N, C-alpha and C positions, 0 to 999 in steps of 0.2 A: 302281769311281771315287768317289770322296767327292766330294759335292755340297757347293760351297761356303757354301751357305744355310744349310744341315742343320750344318755343326760351328759349335762356340761361336767367337767371333770371339778371337783370341791373335793378339798382336802380338808382332812378335819379341824383344821383352825380355820376355816371357813371362808380363805381368799382363794377367787377363781385360779386355776393353773396359768393361766395365760398371763394375770398379773404379777404371778411367783416368778414365771421365765422372763417377765420384764424386769420384775426388781433381780433376780439373779445375774442378768445381763448388764444390769446397771452395776451393780455391784463388782463384778468381772471386771468392766471398762474402768472405774474407779482403782481397783488395784493394779490395772499395767500403768494409768497414770502417775501412781502413787511409786511405783517401782522402777525410777529410773535414777541412774547416776547422777551426783551432785554435778556433774561436768553437763550433762544433758541441759538444753531448754526445756520448758514445757511446752508441751504440743499442743497447738491450738485446736486442730481439728480434733484431736480425741476429747479434748475439753467441750469442744462443739456438741460431738457427739452425746455425751455423759449432759449437758446442757438438753438437748431434746428429748432425750431418755425421761431427766426429772419431769420435764413438763407435758410429757407424753402422761405420765403416770400422777402428775398433780390433775391431770384431766378427766380421770376416770371416776365416771361417778359415782360408783359402787365401792370404790376405796376408802379403808378407813379414814376418819375425817383428822385423827392427828397423822396418819401417814402423807396424807393430801397436803395436809398444811407444812408437814416437816419437807416433801417434795416441791412446793410451790416457793418457800422460801431457797432452799438449794438452788432451783431453776435460777434463781434473781442471783444469786451468789455466783454461781458457773457462768452468767451471761456476763458479768462485769469482768471476772476473769477471763472470758473469752474475748470481749472488749477491748481489754489492755494487751493481749497478748498480740491483736493484729498490727500488724505493721502500720507505721502510721505514714501516709502519703509525704512525699517530700515537697514544704512550701518554701514557693520561691516569691521573692518581691517584685514587684512590676519593672522595675531597671531589670533585675537578672533576666526576666522572659523575654525581653526585648531585644537585650544584646547579646542573647544565646543564640548561636550558629544555627541557619537555618537546616532543616534535614532535606538534603540533596544527596543524589545518588552519587559516589564517587565515580561513577563511569563517564558521568554527564555532569560536570561541575555547576554547569549553568542552566541545568533541567530540560534543556533544548530537545533531547531525543524522546523525552517523555511522553509529551503529545502525539510524536509520530508512532512510535510504538503502540499508543494506544487507539491509533487511528481516528485520533481530530487534532485539528489544526487551530 
């Protein structure tokens, strides 16, 4: 006699319960991503979490091949979305970098007290 707790949870549609939970959480995250106001900027963190969920689903070996391929494609698209949403570093040309004032403590404009505070000379 099989014990119901010992057997892995397998719904009638053939998808293990943990896969179904992961897919349900992914759909939940995606609905939050799309339920933002027109004034709001896209949330890069949420997009990154969605991308990771898609990649995790795409790596499951026993996932339906069509669902796995869809997750792989969507993972790539969300990765591009995340990359586009990341803040771009400020690029300065060589002249701007060398002409920029140095970072010296305002209390010690010459920086003379820094070595004394560290205990070095």
